N, C-alpha and C positions, 0 to 999 in steps of 0.2 A: 817342774813347772810345765803347765800345759801349753803347747805351741799352737798359736793361731796364725794361719797363713794369710788370711784376708781380713780387712777391716770390717767387712759385713758380718764376720763371725762374732764380733764383739758388740753387735747392735742388739742382740736378743739374749735375755737371761736364760731362756729355756729353748733348746734346739733339738729337733728330732722327735719322732713318735714315742720312742722309749722314754725320753726325759719327761715329755708331757704326760705319759701314762703314769710314771712314778709320782709326779707332782700331784696329779688329780687323785691318785690312790691315797697319797699321804693326806691331802685335804679331806677326802671322804672319811678316812680313818679317824682323823682328829675330830671331825664333826660328830661321828657316830659313837665315839669312845665313851662319852658320859652315860650312855644308855646301857652299857655293859660293864663298866669299870666301877670300882669302889671309890668312895670319897677320898681315901688316902692317895690313890693313883692320880685323881684329878688335882689334888693339892700338890703332889710332886711335879706333875706336868706344868702346873701354873708357876711353880718356882723355877722350873727349867726355862719357861718363856721369859720370866723376869730377868734371870741371870743371862739369858741370851741377848736381851736388849742391852744390858750393862756391858757385856763382853764385846758386842759389836761396836758400841761406842768407844770402848777402851782400845779396840784394835784399830779404829780409825786414827787414833792418836799415836799409839805405839807402833803398830804394825805397818801402817801406811805412811805416817808422817815422821816416825822415828823419834818422837818426843816421849821419853820414859816418864811414867807417872807411878808413884807409890802412895798417892793420896786419893785414889779414886773413890774410896769408901766415904770420903768427905763430901763429894758431890752427890753420892747416893743418899747420904744422911740429909743434906740440904733439900733434896727433892722430896724425901719421905716426910720430913718435918714441915716443909712448906705445905704439902698436901694435907697433912694432919691438922695444921693450924687453920688452913682455909676451911676445912670441913667442920672442925670442932669449935673454933673461936668466932668465926664470922656469923652474924645473925641472919641465917638464910630463911626466907619465907618458906612456910610449910609446903606450898605447892612446888616451889623450885627444887627443894630437897627431894620431894617425892618423885619428881620426873628426872632426877639424876643430874641436874645442873650443878649441884654442889660438888660432886666428885669429878664431873667433866671439867669444871673450872679449876679444881684442885690439880688435876692432871696437867692442864695447860700451864698453870702457875708454877708447878714443880719444874717443868722443863725450862720455862723462861728464867726463873730465879737461878737455877743451876747453871744455865748458859751464861748469865751475867757474871757469876762467880768464876766460871771457867774462863771467860774473857779476861777477867782481872788477874787470874793466876797465869794466864798465857802471856801477859806482858813481860814478866821476868824471863820467859822462855826466849825472848828476842836476844838476850845477852848471855843466857846460860845454856850449857849443853852437857851431855854426859852425866857424870856423878853429881855435878853441881845442881842440875835441874832435878835430878832424882831426890836430892836432899831437900830442895825447895818444896817439891810436891809432898814429900813426906811430912815436912813441917806443917803444911796446910792441912793435911788430914788429921794430924795430931791436934792442931789448934781447933778444928771443928769439933772434934770429940770432946775436948776440954770445955768448950763453950756450952755444948749440949749438956754436959755433966753438971756444970756449976751454975748455969743460968736457969734457975728454977721457974721463974715467971714466963720464960719463953718456951721451954721444952718440957717442963715438969721435972727436970733433973733426973735423979735416980729412981724417982717414983714412976716416971714414964708418962706417956700421953696416950689416952684412949681415943679411938676414932668411932664416930657414930656408924650405925648400920647403913649400908648402901642400898638404894632403891632405884628402879627405873620403871616408873609407872606402877602397875600392880605387882611387878616382880621384885622380890627381894634378892639382891645379888649375893648368893651364898656359893656353895661349891660348884654346881653346874653352871649357872649364869656367869659367875665370876671367872670360871675357867674359859668360857667363850670370850669374855672381854679381854683377858690377858693374852689369849692366843691371837685374837684379832689385832690388838695393838702391836704385839710382837711381830706378827707377820707384816703389818704395814711398815713398821720401822725398819725391818730387815730388807724389805723391798726398796725403801728409800735409800738405805745405805748401799745396797747393791748397785743402784743407778748412780749414786753419788761418786763411787769410786771409779766408775767407767766414764765419768764426765771430765771436763777440763779441770775441775776442782780436784778430783781424785788424782789426776795425773800430776797436778801441781804438788799435792801431798807427797806422792812418790818421788818426785824430783827433789823435794826438800830432804826426804829421808836419805836418798842416795848421795846427794852433795848439795848443801844449801848454797855454797858459793857458786857452783855451776848453775843452780836454779836461778839465782839472782842475776847472773850474767845473761841468761836466756830470757829474762823479763818477768820472772815470777816475783811477785811482791811478798817478801818474807814476812813483813809485819802483818799484812792482811791474812795470809794463809796460815801462819802459825797460830795466831789468835783465833782464827776461824776453827781450826782443828780442835783447840781446847774447848771452844764454846760448843761445838757440835757434840764432842765427846761428853762434855758435862751435861748437855741437854738430854742425851740418851740415858746417862746415869741418873739424872733427876727424874725422868719419866719412869725408869726402872724402880727407883726408890719409892715413887708414889704408888706404883702397882704393888710393891712389897708391903707398903702400909695398908693398902686395901685388903690384901690377903691376910695379914697378921692381925689387923685392927688394933695393934698396940705397938708403940715405939718406945725404946729406951736406948741410951747411948751405947751400951755394950754390944749392940747389933752392928756398930760401925767403927770397929777398931782397926788397927794396923793389919791384923791378921786377915780381915776381910779384903783389904787392898791387895795383899799377897794372894788371896784366894781368887780374886778376879784376874790378876796378872797370870796366875797359873792356868786359868781357862784358855787364854789366848795363846799361851806358849804351847800347851799340850794340844790344843785344837789346830793351831797353825797361824803364825804371825802373817799379817798382810792378806788374810782371806776372810771374807764374810762367812762362808759356810763353815770354815774352821772354828770361828768364834761360837757358832751355834753348837757344833759338835763338842767342843771343849766344855761349854756350859752344861750340856746334857750329861757328859761323863762325870764332871765334878759336882753336879747336883745329886746324881743318883748314887755315886760311889760313897760319899760320907754317910749316907743313910744305911748302906750295906756294911759300913765299918763303924757303926755307932758304938760298939764296945771298945774301940781304940781311939776314943775322942782325943785323949791327951797326946796321942801319937800322930794325929792328922797333919800337923805342921811338918813333921819328918817325912810323912808319906808324900806330901805335896812337893817338898824339896827334892826328894829322891826321884819322884816322877818327872820333875822338870829336868834334872840332870840326866836321867836316862833318855828322855825324849830328845834333848839337845845333842846327846852323843850318838843316838841311833838314828833318829829322824828329825833333823833340825827344822823341817817344814811342818812338823806336827802330824796329827792323825789325818788331816785332810790332804797333806802332801803325800802320805803313804797311799791314800785312796786314789789320788791322781795317778801315781805310778802303777798301781794295780790296774786301773782302767786303761791306761795306755798300753800296758802289757797285753791285755786281752784284745785291744784293737789291732795290735801288730802280730798277734799269734797266728800261725806258728812260725813266722819268719823272725 
């Protein structure tokens, strides 16, 4: 863990000339990349941005608040299908659809509907902890998958749901424009989460994670903050699901199985529990890695399980925790 000696050190997300240089270089690289990279690379980076949003939301719930969830794919599915239904089923005027109001409304609706379901799922969390809460969230994810599979009129069932093309004025949102949209939305949500965890809300989340009894004694409203954690986490998952729907332009229930929930949980464990940068790092690694191991698709669950066990044994704080240790080592070298 990085030690901060003064409260002022926690007021700024980016400190120092080197950090600002790295951030501006990263932003410039992401902006210029579409002009030199192939569409496959842009597609992969768009998926990284989507998974980063979902992982950050899940880390707010698991890493910061200590509420284990194995049904996060259910929230992603709710967001994706909400966005798909808003775009495909509502009678949008041609001008509104042409100027992007349909997909902007779909994005907002996905986050809102998922947040409502997250609040409802968070209510049992007031009385459930540990494996009991895990089983409850697992049941929620399975229930969502079954509803989407069997309710043909709502989701299209196994046939799936096709989304219309996305437009913003004269531009059709395909590889390059859609890449910019996903990167922009992901950057904004990561910035919001980074500020949230440094606020009194984030400190309340951490207090609940460490000891909910001690948190209640010190004045933390467990009912409000536990349900808030579920709602915010679900909202992030819903927005991530909507962006996934925009990228794929096709939805079907097998995209949101229990394996996907384990996949998202693996991201935050490998990246680093209780860290926003760790969520992004874990999402990047576990988005790119399966594409490099496409020939071992049936072995991927074993790969993920082995990676989690290895990481917990070697570096419980994840990849980001290892980076913090390396950075501190260089700061103190040669002493």
